[in-house]
N, C-alpha and C positions, 0 to 999 in steps of 0.2 A: 360707148365711150368713144371720146374726140383721144387718139393718141396719137401724138408727134415722137418721132423717133431719130437719133443722131444717128445717120445711114452711112456716115463716112467710109467707115470699114468697109464698105460695099463697094470702095475703088480700088480695092484690090481683094477680090471674092476668093482667092485661092488663099489667101492667109487663115490664121486660126479663126479670128474674130471675126472675118469677113463670111466665112463659110459658117460660123454660129447665127450671125444675123441673117444671112439667105436662107440657112435652112429653116429659124422659128418663123421668119417673115411669110415664107410659103406653106408652112404648115397650119399657122395662126388665120392667113385668107382660107384655106381651102376647108377647115374647120366651122368659120363663121363669115362665109365671105361679105354677108350686108348687114353685118350687126354691126361695126364700128367704122368711123371714119379715120383713116390713115396718114397721117403726114410725115413725108420723109425729107429729113433734111442733111442734105451733100453737095459733093461735086456734082458737075455739068453731067457726066455719062448718067447718074441716075436717071435723067430724063429719056435715055436712049430704050430702056428697056420698058416693053408692055406688060405692066402688072395684072391686065386682065381683071380689071375690077374697076367701077365707076369710083368708088368710094376710096382710093388711094391716089394722094395728090402730091406731088414732087416738088419740093424749094431747091434749086440750085445756086451755087455761086461759084464764083470764077476763080477760087482762091486755090493755090497748087494742093494737089491731091494729099502730100505727106503732110505740110506744114498748117493745112487750112484744117487738118484735124485738131489741132489746138487753136490756132487763134480762131476759128469759127464760133467757137464757145463763149467767146467774149465778146462776137462782133455780128456774124448773121446768125447764125442759131438763137441767140438771145432774142434779137429784135423780132426774128420770124415768133419765135414766143410770145412776144407780147402783141404781135400782130394777131397771131391765132387764138390766141386763149384756148390751148388745152387743157383736157379735163388730168392728163395723164402725161409725164414727159420722160421718155427711156432713154439713159445710156448704155451701150451694150458693150461699153470697151473702156471702163472701172473709171470714167468720167461723166461730170454734170456740165450742164451749161453754167455761168453767173448769171447773176441777176432773173433767176425764172420768177414769171409772177406769182404773186402772192397764191393765186386760187389755184394754180397748177399743181398738184400733185407728182412726185416724180419715184422714179425707179431706176438700180444701177445694177449693173451685173458685175460682179468683180471675179474675174477669171484665176487670178492668181496673185500672192504676193511677192513677185520678185525682187523689188526693190528694198525688202526688207531679209528677204530669205538668202539670195543670193546676188547682193549688188553689184558683185564683180563680174557677172557675166553681162551687164547692160551697158550700151553706151551712157555716158556722163549725162548726157543732155537729157535723156528720156528718163535716167535714174531721178534727176531733179524737179523734172516734170512732174512724175507720179509721186514724187512725196510731198508735193504742191498739190496737187490735186485729186487724189485720193482720199487722203483727209478730209477732205472738202465734200465729195460727193459723198463720204461714208455720213459725214454730220447732216448734211440736208436732205439725202434721201428718206422718204417715207417705209419702202420696202428694200432690200437688199438680195440678189440672188447671186448665190456662190452655186459653183458649177459642180463642186465636189464637196465632199464633207472636209478631206485634207484641208480644201481652200476659208472653206467655213471655220475651219479649228485656228488658221492663220491667222485671220481676219479678228475673231475673237479674241486671240492671245495678246493680239497688238491692239485692239482699239475695243476694250469688254463692255462698252456702254452702249455697242451697237448689235450686240448677239441678239436681243428680243425682236430684232426687225430683220434676222438674217434667214432665210432660207434655200435650203440645197434643191437645184434642180439640174440633174444631171445631163450632158449632150447624149448626142447618137451618132450612129457612124453615117458620115455622107451618102447621099445617094450619088452614086455615079453611074457613067451610062455602062451597058453593056462590054465587057472586055472583048478586046480584037483576038484575033488569034496570034501566035507566039510570033511568027516571020514579020508582024508588023512592027514589030520593035527593031529590026534590020535597022532602021532607017535614022534611030537613035544611035548605032555602032554596038548593040546588043545581039553578040551571035553565041553567044556561050551562056552555061549556067550562073548565075549570079544574086549576090545578097542585095537588098535594097536597104536605104534610108532614106524617109520622107519629111520634110520639115523646112522651116526658115534655117539658114545656115547663120549659127549665131553661137558662142560660146557653152550658152547654155545647153545647147543640144551634145555636147560632148563628142562632137564628132574627130576632133584631136585625139582624145582616148579609142575610139571607136576603130580611127584608121590606123593607131598602134597594135590593137589588136589583130586585126586584119593583116598585118604587114608582120606578125609573127606565125600567122597560118601560112601567110604566101611564101613563106619560106620552106615549108614542107607539103604543101597542096598541089594538084596540078596546076600546072600555069593557065589552063583553061577556065577557073573562075573570077569573075568579074565581082566588082563592088559598086555598085550604082548609086547616088547621089542625086534625087530631086529635090530641088525645094529654090526658093527665091535667095538672091543674095541679102544675108541680113547686115550683119558687120562679122568681122575678123576673117574673113575669106581667103584673105592673102596669108594667114596663118595656117590655113588647111591648104592652101598648094605649097607652100613650104615644107609642110609636113609630109605632104605627096611624094616631092623630089624628093626630101633626105632619106626617105624610106623606099625610094626607087620604087614606088607603084604606079609611076605613071601611066604604064601601059597597061594596068589591071584596074583602075580607078576612074570611071565614067562620071563627071559630073554634070548633070544635063540643065539646069538651071530650072526655071518655071517650063510645067508642062501641062497640056490640056487636061483636062477632067477623063476624057475616052482615054489619053496615052497614060494618066495615072491610075486607072482602074486595070489595064490592059499591063502595066506593070507591076502591081499590086497581083494579079492572078498570077503570073508566069514566075514569081521571085521563089527562090529555094525558102527564103524566108526575111522578114524584117527585122530590123536592128534599129533600136531607140532606147541608148541606154544616157537619157538626160540626168543632168544634175536635179533638175526640179523640174515638175511639171503641176501646173493648175488641175488638169485633166488628162488630156494627151489623144486628141482626134486620130491620130494615124495608127495608135495601136487598135482603136474599135475597126477602123477603115480597113486595114491588113487582116484582122481577125474576118470579118465580113465576107470576105474573098477566101477564107479558109486556109489564109496563109499565115506560118508561124512566127511567133515574135519572142524575140531576147531585149529584154527591156530592163531597166531599173528596179530596185525593191524599196524606193523612197516615194516621199510626198505623196500623190492622189493616185500613181500606180496602181499599186497593188489593189485599191478600192475600185479601178475600173478594170484590170484585167484577171483580176481573181486568181483561179487556179488555170487559166487557161493561157499561160505564157512563162516564157522561162526567163526568171528574174536574178538577177545579180546585184551585188555593190557597184556602181557606175564608176566608182575609180578603181576598180581592182581590174585591171588589163587582163591578166592571166584568166580569170574567171569569166570574161567577155570573151577570149578569145576558146577558151573550152567550152563556152556556150555555144559560138556561132559554129563550131567543129562540131557540136552534138547533132545541132538542128541540120548541119549538111550530111552527114554520116549515118544517124540513127532515125532508119523509116519508120519504127516503132513508135517512138517519141514522137515524129513530126506529122503523123496519121494520128495519134492523142490529141497533140494541139490542135490540129487543123479541123477537126470536130469540135473540140473544147470551146474552139476561137467563135466558130460558126454560131454557137449556143449562146454563148455568153454576148456577143453582140447584138442577138437580135433580144436581146433584154432591154436594150434600151431603145427608144422610142421619142424622133423627133416629134410626131403628133402628142406624145403626153407631155412634152417637155413645153410646146405651144401651148396647150390646153392649160398647165400649170403657170404657165407666163401669164397667160391673160389674167389667171385669177391673181395673180399680185397687183397685176393692174389694178384690177377692180377693188381690192385690199387696199391699196395705197389712197386710190381715191376716197374710199368712204374713211381711212384713217384719217387722211388731211384735212376733208371738210371736217369731220368732228374735232380735230384739233383748231380749224379756224373757226368753229363757232364758238369753242370753247375760250376762244383769246376777245371776241367779240363780246362775249357773254361778262367774259371777268372785266372789260373796260366800261363796261355800263355802271348806273349808280345801283347801291346796294348788295 
């Protein structure tokens, strides 16, 4: 196949969708290094990477990184598609290009339905864009990949007509570099036992509620315990900083911002626990990343999270600050629970595989091409005499 990909999200590879796309591309190329021709459409940084395969070609424009993810779909990406005429175009981030050539099949990955399920946790402009572009992508796509059964259920509840072309392909734990020794974290300001949050700083992640739970604990725990936040600023970060100040936690909360993969691996490895009490998740990659390191997780009991975590995490209602506080305390003090979840987490994370996900995704590309070609042939036949 000749496969074109909207690779815009690789401009921010530490984000959830960037990690998803990067891992799938790496594993697909490893599985079938010479089987397909890959055309990667995105921003200029794509050209800086050595993909290691002669059958990977990069198309880069000079649009701004973030705005380009939207504008390119109606400009450069559309133009490249008409020039390259691929067999299939893959949109790994909820959206498809406008004006895909008639002979090109399309596949879109849907990670979540935030704009329908928890719209107030989004920026207004992002909510409007998703409400316009997701329905178009769902209608145009020959095949739709949902990253969890929960996401598939949300899609089909809102758009029942697409149910027959939606398949679930789970993600897996990101392959991170080996963890460094604990003392390597001193440079980040970490010199005490710590709880850890990993993810983009945005309201959907429920960091305000998590800080309030930690604030209650801070009044009773020894002051040597830190709370470490690792992740890029999405939006709403000023509310987080106000919450830290209001709760008098400035000396206990460390906001690191973006960290390298080596630092992230080390943070997971040495954390007493990871806290992820999201209000909604389409999958929840940090869950598996933490569990793959044997680090127990406190998380929510809603959306896709029970599907991913199963019995390997401590789950609570994300709006119950008291329950979060008690769960955080248990994971810090109960060594028996800590050990049980550590073992269960490693076992659970091992059940997910990027190689399997890549293999299933390639199968969907092939299925989309065959489905699309059959549809085009049927339309052509129907247009003729008799």
